[in-house]
C-alpha positions in Angstrom: -12.2 7.1 9.5 -10.9 5.9 6.2 -10.9 2.1 6.0 -8.1 0.3 4.2 -7.7 -3.5 3.5 -4.2 -5.0 3.3 -4.1 -8.5 1.6 -0.7 -10.1 2.1 0.5 -13.6 3.1 3.6 -12.2 4.9 3.1 -11.5 8.6 5.9 -8.9 8.4 4.3 -6.9 5.5 0.8 -7.1 6.9 1.9 -5.9 10.4 4.2 -3.2 9.0 1.5 -1.7 6.8 -1.2 -2.1 9.4 0.9 -0.3 12.1 2.3 2.3 9.7 -1.1 3.3 8.2 -2.7 3.3 11.6 -0.1 5.8 12.8 -1.5 8.1 10.0 -5.1 7.6 11.4 -6.4 5.0 9.0 -8.6 2.1 10.0 -6.7 -0.9 8.6 -8.0 -4.5 8.3 -6.0 -7.4 7.0 -6.4 -10.6 5.0 -3.9 -13.5 4.7 -4.8 -15.0 1.4 -6.7 -14.3 -1.8 -10.0 -15.9 -1.0 -10.2 -14.1 2.3 -9.3 -10.8 0.6 -12.0 -11.3 -2.0 -14.6 -12.0 0.7 -13.6 -9.0 2.9 -13.3 -6.6 -0.1 -16.7 -7.5 -1.5 -18.5 -7.6 1.9 -17.1 -4.4 3.4 -16.5 -0.9 2.4 -12.9 0.2 1.9 -11.4 3.3 0.4 -8.3 1.4 -0.9 -6.9 -2.1 -1.0 -3.2 -2.9 -0.8 -2.8 -6.4 -2.4 0.2 -8.6 -2.9 0.3 -10.1 -6.3 1.6 -13.5 -5.1 -0.9 -14.9 -2.6 -2.1 -18.4 -1.7 -5.7 -19.4 -2.6 -6.0 -16.9 -5.4 -3.4 -14.6 -6.9 -3.5 -10.9 -6.3 -4.4 -10.5 -9.9 -7.4 -12.8 -9.5 -8.4 -10.9 -6.3 -8.3 -7.6 -8.3 -10.4 -9.0 -11.2 -13.0 -10.6 -8.9 -13.4 -7.5 -6.7 -13.3 -5.1 -9.6 -16.2 -7.0 -11.2 -18.3 -6.2 -8.1 -16.8 -2.9 -7.0 -15.3 -1.2 -10.1 -14.5 2.0 -8.3 -12.5 0.4 -5.5 -8.8 1.4 -6.0 -6.1 -1.3 -5.7 -2.4 -0.6 -4.9 -0.6 -3.8 -5.9 2.6 -4.9 -4.2 5.2 -7.4 -5.2 8.8 -8.3 -4.6 9.6 -9.5 -8.1 7.5 -7.9 -10.9 6.3 -10.4 -13.5 3.4 -10.9 -15.8 0.9 -10.5 -13.0 2.1 -7.0 -12.2 1.9 -6.0 -15.9 -1.6 -7.6 -16.2 -2.8 -5.7 -13.0 -1.6 -2.4 -14.4 -3.1 -3.1 -17.8 -6.4 -4.1 -16.1 -6.6 -0.8 -14.3 -5.0 -1.2 -10.8 -4.4 2.3 -9.4 -0.8 1.8 -8.3 2.1 -0.6 -7.9 4.8 -0.8 -5.2 7.8 -3.0 -5.3 8.9 -4.7 -2.1 10.8 -3.8 -0.1 9.0 -0.5 -0.4 9.9 2.9 0.9 7.3 3.9 3.5 7.2 7.5 2.2 6.2 6.1 -1.2 3.4 4.0 0.5 1.8 7.0 2.1 2.3 9.2 -1.0 0.6 6.6 -3.2 -2.2 6.1 -0.7 -2.8 9.9 -0.4 -2.8 10.4 -4.1 -5.3 7.5 -4.6 -7.6 8.9 -1.9 -7.5 12.4 -3.4 -9.0 10.9 -6.5 -11.8 8.9 -4.8 -15.0 10.0 -3.2 -15.2 7.0 -0.8 -13.5 8.0 2.5 
């Protein structure tokens, strides 16, 4: 079963993504802040990480940079409600995708499936 990590400080977003992606058969784990997200992403094997850019205890951009240094092939789909310099920096640094909140759930699954089709970790 494909494992996905969702890092978001919003209970609503975490629960929504977790339930929605589980309905498609994915194994979804969650983290509530940047530090927890870094720990989980580096200690476990995930196919994809959904990561909010604005997190407590490390920004999503900092999470992306820290994890990518250890696991350069792990794809990140960044999420944010108000795009800013962090979203641009994440895209420039190589994040796979970017979704603006509130996101369309069809777009979530399409972006995820496109990312998975390009990776060998499943």
